[in-house]
Structure formats: structure tokens, C-alpha cells
N, C-alpha and C positions, 0 to 999 in steps of 0.2 A: 773442227775435228781434223785430226791429222790422217794421212794416207794409211798408215798402219792400222789405226783404229777402224777406219772404214773397211779395210781389207778383212780384218777379223770379224766385223759385223756381217759382211757378205759371206765369209766362210761359215759362220754359225748358221745362217739361213740356209746355205747350200747343203752343208753336210748333215744337218738335222731336218732338212726338208720342211722348213717352216714357211709354208706358202702364204700364210695370212699376214705376214709382217714384212716391212722393208727395213733397210739399215737405219733409216731416219726414225723408226719406231723404237729402236734400241738405244736407251740412254747409256752413254759411255760409262757412267759411274753407278748405274743400276746393278744390284746383285743379279748374278746369272741364275742362281738357285733359289728355291723356296718362294718368298714373296716377290721377288723381282721378275725375271724372265720366266721363272718356273721350270728350269731344267732339272733333270734328275741324274742319278748316278750313271745310267746307261748313256744319256746324252753326254756326260763328262768323258766317258770312255771314247765315244765317237769323235767328240771335239778334240780330245787329246791326240788321237791318231791323225786327224786331219791337220792339226797344227804341226805335228812331226813331219808329215809329208810335205806340206806347203812351205814351212819355214825352216825345216831341218833342226828343230829344237829337240832336246832329249828330256823326256819326262820320266820320273821314277815314282811309281805309285807308293813305294815304301817311304819315300822322303816326305816328312811332315810339312815341308814348305810348299810342296806341290799344290796342296789344297788352297793355300793363300794366293797362288797365281790365278786361280779360277774364280776369284771373287767377283770380278767385273771385266768388262772389255778393257778398261784402263789398266787393270793389273795384268791382264794377259798381254797387252801391248808392251808394257814395261818389261815383262819377262822375255817376250820374243825379241825385243830390241836389244836386250843384253845377251841373250843366248843364241838367237837364230840369225836369220838374214836381215832382220829389221824391216825397213820399209821397202827393201828391194823385192824383186819378183821372187816368188816361190819356185821351188824345184820343178814342180809339175805344171805350173801355169803356162809356160811356153808351149808345152805339149798339148794343152787344152784347145 
């Protein structure tokens, strides 16, 4: 697992307050919604805001491709790597 995927898994757990799981419990290619991790639309909004804060990515809810970025940790990592800060530190991490 690369550092960006690990960072995204930790962000998912942190921002959604998923106390029962660890990053190792989240399969990188597992769907984040429905049968996979079981996230819902509210979780998607919270995760989207957290991604914007940490990685500086821009998400557009009206853009049809946005949904495809949230398929799995792997697809989120590819999106962040191309749009955001990639594997570098997030904007707010140094302040934490």
C-alpha cells in the first residue's frame, strides 16, 4: 500500500469517526459505498470536505465524474494524486 492510500484510509476513519476499524481493515479496491465499506451520501459529503481541506482538491458535485472518484480508496488516491498535493502533507496536517 502506498503512503497516499494509507493517508486516505486514515482520513476516512478520522473524518467519519469510524472507531471500530483500522486502516488495515479497509481494502484499497473495496467499494466505499453499499456492499463495501457501507458509506452513505452524508459520509460522501463529509469525506469530500475532508479531502478538499487536507489535499487541496476541488470537487464539483454537479460533475458526473466526481462519483467515479469515490468508488474506492484506490480511485480516490488516483484523483488526489492528479488534482491535489498527492503523497505530500496536507494543508492542515502540519497545524494538527
